[in-house]
C-alpha positions in Angstrom: 0.0 0.0 0.0 1.2 3.5 -0.9 0.7 5.8 2.1 0.7 8.9 -0.1 -2.8 8.1 -1.1 -4.4 7.0 2.1 -7.0 9.4 3.4 -9.8 11.6 2.0 -9.6 14.0 -0.9 -12.0 16.7 -2.2 -12.5 17.3 -5.9 -11.0 20.5 -7.2 -11.7 20.1 -10.9 -12.5 17.6 -13.7 -11.3 18.6 -17.2 -11.7 16.6 -20.4 -9.3 17.5 -23.2 -10.0 16.2 -26.7 -7.5 15.7 -29.6 -8.0 19.3 -30.8 -7.1 20.7 -27.3 -10.7 21.8 -26.5 -11.4 21.5 -22.8 -14.8 20.5 -21.3 -15.9 20.3 -17.7 -18.3 17.3 -17.6 -19.5 18.0 -14.0 -19.3 21.8 -14.3 -16.6 24.2 -13.1 -17.6 23.8 -9.4 -18.0 20.1 -8.9 -18.6 18.4 -5.6 -17.1 15.1 -4.7 -15.0 13.0 -2.3 -12.4 10.3 -2.9 -11.2 8.1 -0.1 -8.4 5.5 0.0 -8.5 3.3 3.1 -5.5 1.5 4.5 -7.3 -1.8 4.1 -7.1 -1.4 0.3 -10.7 -0.3 -0.3 -11.6 3.0 -1.9 -14.7 5.0 -2.8 -15.4 8.0 -5.0 -18.5 10.2 -5.6 -18.5 13.1 -7.9 -21.4 15.3 -9.1 -22.2 18.7 -10.5 -22.3 21.4 -7.9 -25.4 22.9 -9.5 -27.4 19.6 -9.7 -31.1 20.1 -10.0 -33.3 18.8 -7.2 -35.9 16.1 -7.9 -39.6 17.0 -7.6 -39.8 14.5 -4.6 -37.7 13.4 -1.7 -38.6 9.7 -2.4 -35.8 7.4 -3.0 -35.7 6.5 -6.7 -38.3 9.2 -7.2 -38.8 11.8 -9.9 -40.0 11.4 -13.4 -37.9 9.8 -16.2 -36.3 13.2 -17.3 -35.4 14.1 -13.7 -33.8 10.7 -13.1 -31.9 10.9 -16.5 -30.5 14.3 -15.5 -29.5 13.0 -12.0 -27.8 10.0 -13.5 -25.9 12.1 -16.1 -24.6 14.5 -13.4 -23.2 12.0 -10.9 -20.8 9.1 -10.8 -19.9 6.9 -7.9 -18.0 3.7 -7.5 -16.0 1.6 -4.9 -13.8 -1.4 -4.7 -10.1 -2.2 -4.1 -7.2 0.1 -5.0 -3.6 -0.7 -5.9 -0.6 1.3 -7.1 1.5 -0.1 -9.9 4.4 2.2 -11.0 2.8 5.5 -11.9 -0.7 4.0 -12.3 -3.5 3.8 -9.8 -5.7 0.8 -10.4 -9.3 0.8 -9.2 -10.9 -2.7 -9.1 -14.6 -1.8 -9.1 -17.1 -3.9 -7.1 -20.0 -1.5 -7.5 -20.6 1.5 -9.7 -23.3 3.9 -10.7 -22.2 3.1 -14.3 -23.4 -0.5 -14.6 -20.9 -1.4 -17.2 -18.0 -0.5 -14.9 -19.0 -2.9 -12.1 -16.4 -5.7 -12.1 -14.0 -3.7 -14.2 -10.5 -2.3 -13.6 -10.2 1.5 -14.1 -6.6 2.6 -14.6 -5.5 6.1 -13.9 -2.1 7.8 -14.2 -1.3 9.8 -11.1 0.8 12.8 -10.2 1.2 15.0 -7.1 1.6 18.4 -8.7 2.1 20.1 -5.3 1.7 19.4 -1.6 -1.7 18.1 -0.8 -2.9 17.7 -4.4 -3.4 14.6 -6.5 -4.2 14.4 -10.2 -5.6 11.3 -11.8 -5.7 11.1 -15.6 -7.1 8.5 -18.1 -8.4 8.4 -21.6 -12.2 8.0 -21.5 -15.2 7.9 -23.9 -17.5 10.9 -23.7 -20.2 11.7 -26.2 -18.8 9.4 -28.9 -15.2 10.8 -28.7 -12.1 9.9 -26.7 -10.8 12.5 -24.3 -8.1 12.7 -21.7 -9.9 13.1 -18.4 -7.9 14.8 -15.6 -9.4 15.1 -12.2 -7.6 17.1 -9.5 -8.1 16.4 -5.8 -7.1 18.3 -2.6 -6.3 16.3 0.5 -8.6 17.0 3.5 
């Protein structure tokens, strides 16, 4: 286990850069989210838009189809085991808000650009195009 990661981190930004260099912020410019790496080898992450719309009800799994679709497209969460290999962070997902990711391995390149900051980067598919996603976290 790599002690540099252990603890809780708050999201600072999520930027997607495409091949042309254009930058998009898939969860807005003021996202909310936490990432936690536990010493027992488990991790969790939740990220969402900071300006997420409320549903028309407080009922669990409530709201109409459009509300639920908007909620799904503005939030991602997963958890499982974590491991460092070289300059790569490997997340072995047990559960995920993205059904296709459950049971998968998600690989991220990592960097510590300055004290108390962590950047995780990986190529991802967004809207039919491949982008380089870079998420920056601040240690709590």
